[in-house]
N, C-alpha and C positions, 0 to 999 in steps of 0.2 A: 183081590183082599179084602178082608173088611176094618182098614184102619184108617180111615179114610175121615180127617175132620170136616165136615160138611159146611164150608161158609154160608153156603145160601141158606143152608135150613137155619145154621145160628142166627144168622140176619134177620129170616123171617120171625123167629121169636122176639128176638130184640125190636123189631118193628113194630108187632103187635102189643107190646108192651108201651112203647112209642105210642102208638094210635090211643092206647087206651089214656093216656095222660092228656093229649091233646084234644079227647073228647072231653075231661075233665075239664080242661080250661075252657072248652068251647059253651059248656053249660054257667062260665060266669063273664061269659063275652068276649072271650081273649083268643084270639088265632096268631099263634106262634109264627113269625113274616122273617124269611132269612130272604136275603139280598146277595146274586151271583154279580161279582165284577169282573169280566174277561178285557183283555186287552190283547187287541191284535185278531187275527184269524187262525190261531195254531189248530192242528187239524184235532189234534188229542184232547185240546183243551175244550173245543166244540163238543165233543162227545160225551167228556165227563159233565161238563157244566149240564147237557142236555138230561144225563141218567140222573143227577140229583135233582134237577127241574121234575121230573118224572118220578120219582120218589116223594117226594115232598108234597105232589097232588094226591098221590096215592094214600097217604099218610095224614091228608087234612091240612097240611102248612099250606102257608102263602108264601110263592118266591117270587123275585122280581127278578130278573137278568138285565145288568148294563152292559152293554158292549162297547167299548171306547177303540176308537182306531190303533193302529201299531204306533201312529204319530203324536201319541198324548205324551205330555211331558209329567216329569213327577210331579209338580207342582197342580197340575190338572187333577191327576188320579188324586191327590193327597187333600185337597179341597174335596170332591166328591165323597170320599169316605167320610172327614169331616164333617159335611151334610148331613150325611146318613147317621153318625154316632149322633145329632144333636136330635134326631127324628124316632118319637118316642112310639111309632107304629111301627119302628123297626127292633128287631130283637137279634137278628146274628147277621152278620157282615162275612163274607167268605172271598179274597182277592184270588182268583184261581190262576196259579203256575202253570207253566213258567211266565216270566213277565220280560217285555223288550230288553234285550240285556243292558240298554242306557241307563236300566232302572236296578235299584238296591232292594232286593227282594226284604231283607229284613229292616231296614227302615221305612218301608209301605207297609208292612204287617204291624208294626208299632206304632202307626198312628190310627189304626182302628181300636177304638176304645173296647180295653181289656173285658169289659161286661158283653158285649156283643160280640168278642173274637171266639166264634163258635169251631172256628180250625185251631185254637190251642198255640197260637205261635208268638203272640206278645208277650213281651220280657216279663210280665207278671203276671202272666199266668204259668211261664217255664220256670218262674220262680216258686210259683204255689206249689208247683211237681214237684219239685227238686226235694222242698220241705215239706210235702207228704200233707199240703194243706188240703181238701177237699171241697173250697171254695173256688176254684179256679176250673178252667176247662184243661180236658185231657186230649192231647192232640188224635187224630181220629184214626190214623192207621197204628200205632202203637197201641191206643186203645182198643182197637178190634181186635189187636193180636190176644190184648188178656183177657179179653172175653172170650175166645175160642180157647184158650187154655182151661179160664174156671170152668166153662160149660162144658167141656170135654173131659173133664173129671182130671184133668192133670194135676199131679203133684206138683206145687210153684216151691212151698216151704223147706228148704235146706235143700232144692234143686240144686246143681249146676248147670249155670246157664251160660250159652256163649250166644254171641251175638255178632255179626257179620256186617260188619257198617258202624260209622261213626257221625252219621248224617244229623243233620237236625230237625229231620222228619222224622227221622223212624229209629236210629239207632240209639241217638244221646237220651232221648224219650223215655225210650222202652226200658233202658239200664234202669232211670229213675224209678219206674215203676216197678220194675221187679224188684228192686234193692230195698225199697222202703218197708220198714219195721209195723207187720200188721198183716191180716188176714187178705190172704191170696199174692203173697209177695215174700217177703226173707230169705229170697235165693241171693247165690253167690253169683255173682256176675262179672262175666269176662266180655269185654271187647274188644273184638280184632279189626284191623284196619290194614291199608294199602301196606303199610309200614311194618306188622305183625310179622313177626321168624315165627317160622315151624307152626302156620297156621292149621296144619290139617290134625299136629299134635294135639291143638286146643280144642278142636272140633270131637276129637276122638272122647274127648272126657267129660262131653254135654250130656247133660240128661233131657235137656232145653236146646236144641239148636237152632236160632233163628236167623233166615238169610236175606239181606238187606242191603248189600252193596252195589247191586247193578250189572252183574257179570253173568251172563247167559251159562245156566247149568255147570257152576263151580262148584258146588259143593256133588264128589263123586263117592260111591259107595264105601271105598276106603274109608272116607273121612269121620262116618259115621257107626258111632257105638249101638252096638244090638240094643234095640228096644227103644231109642230115644225118640223124643216128640221130636220132630220137624216142622218147620213152619217158613212157607216160602214166601216172601212180601216179594219178590222181584218181578220186574217187568218188562222183558227185553225181547227186543225184534231182530230175526236171525233171516239170513236168506233163504227162500224157497221157493224155485222156479215152481213147483208143480200147487202152490198157492195162490188163491186168485189177486192176491195184491203182491206176491211174488215177495213175500215175507210172511212168516209165523210168529207168533207170538210166545216164548217160554218165560220162567220165571230161572230164578238163581242155582236152582238145584234139580239136578240130574233125576227126574221122575223115578224113571222108569226101571232106575237100576239102585234106585237108596228106597223105594216103599217096599222091596220084599225086608228091609232091614228094618227099618222104622217101627217102635212102637205105634206109633199114631204118625200120620202126615195131612198138611196139606194139599188138595190139587191145586194146580194152576191151567186156567183160570177155576172160579170156583170157589177160592179158599179165602184168601185175605181181603179179597176186592170189594166184593158184598158187605163185610163188615166196616170198610170206611166209611161207606155212605150212611150206615146204619146208626152209626156213632155221631155223623155229623146229624143228622135228624135229632137225634137223642142230645146233641150238645144245644141244639137249638131250642129245644124244648125248655130244656133247664134256663136257658137264658130267659126265655119267656116267663117262665114261674117265678125267675129270682127277680126280675126287673118289675113284672106287677105287682110280687109280694105273697105270691101264692107257694112260693118253696119258704 
């Protein structure tokens, strides 16, 4: 069926736009610089940071990765962040989650200078998003979902949107983006979570259904309104004896069952994932433009 929203293709478009902005900065002698901080050796974190490093290089950004041992204290990590905050050659700082269990992630994220918070997690940027202030940074995954909706020609104004998941990384900022008054927004948004009654009934009402709850293949065909736009943000491991690693990755949507019903749907992988990195690159360039007075 030809109803896929191709995240890789849209991310490539976005990256070309970013590459042009990087070239403009280069003509002024400026190279956007992002620093990745990884604490410990979480395998997924190593993969994600590696992907971000490669994309940075492909687009002409400078990237530096600081790897700290698992035993790093909150004070030591905060000290490094404050040092990077003061370094004018650094335009963006990303602290890779998850952090060791002893660290409070929101406190660490709040240590990053909001002008360098290209992940969009600092309370200042969260507040700007809530207020509709374009001077902040939008979190990369919900920002990427928004771009997918816009660039796929999805009507957002007046649409019934149901978001599955109320997390700080996707659910809450996604609702904030879509409920704003203005272009590519003006939606009516319902956020469902683990205590929501009659979730399936809410889902069947949705013109746009965004699944970000972290439950493998939770969204089944009977939960989807025919013709709805379905965005699958989830990444879940399920056991699979036939797979090389003993597991396979699936989303929050039962893709095979839902695709024939949906008007448009993101594949997983190849949907939201590439957009998250593309948005991070765009945020970093925006940070460089703002800090150097180009914007």
